[in-house]
N, C-alpha and C positions, 0 to 999 in steps of 0.2 A: 487582281488580286494583291495581296499585299495587306500591309497594315497591322496594327496591335490586335492581340487577341485579348478580349476583356477579361480581366481578372476578376473572379468573383470569391470574395473573402467571405468566410462562414460567420453567420450572425452570432455565433457563441464560440468559447474557446472548449477545447477538450484537453483534459489532463489524463496521461497514462501513468499508472501506478503498478508496481510489480517488485518482485523479489528476485535477486540473482543468487544462484548457488553454483557449487561446481557441477551441479547436474543440470543446469540450465535456468530458465525463468520460471517462477512460480507465483501464482495468485495474480495472473495479470487482469487488470480491470481498468476501463476507460470510463471517465467520468464527464460529465458535461459541467463545464464551469472550472473554476480554480478548486485546489485541495484546501480543504479547511479541516480545523480540528476534529470536528464531528464526524465528517466523512473519512477522515483517517482513522478514527478510533472504531468506526465501523469496520473498515477494510481489515484493521489488525484482528478485531474480534470475530468477524463473520468468515472471512476469506484466509488470510494469512495464518492466525493461530492454529486452527484445524489441520493446517499442511505441516506445521512444524513437528519435528520428531526428535527424541534424544538425542544430544549431541550437537543439534544445530544451534548456531550462534546468530544472533539478531543484532545487526550493527545499523545505528541509525546515524545519518550525518546531522548537521546542524540546522536543518531547515526547521522553521518555526513552529509548523504545525507538528513536529516531533517532539516537542516540549510540552505536551499533554499532560497535566497532573494526574498521577494515579494510573497512567496508561500501563507502564512496565509491571506494577503491582497487579492490577486487573489481569493482564495477560498471563503472568507467572501463575496466579490463582487458576486461571481457566486450564492451563496447560497441566498443572498438579492434580485437578480434578479429573482429568481425562488420563492421567497415570502416565503421560508422555514423558515426563521430567522427574528427576528425584527430589523428595523433599529436602 
């Protein structure tokens, strides 16, 4: 017995994306591959925005995919349409 255990690396990378609040994690999603602007925009529109409530503050760091033109305006419109934020 003895010897090295063969290390099997996955053939693809996985990306974990979520939002953190004082109440825990929200909108947890695992994506195959790297996060890009398209998948980030879909995450915001379909997963995170529906979970946001009045008084929530969305803080984004300087990750390049966060610099999607029109993302914040689109999210604001979606939240106003659902009456979860004030106009």
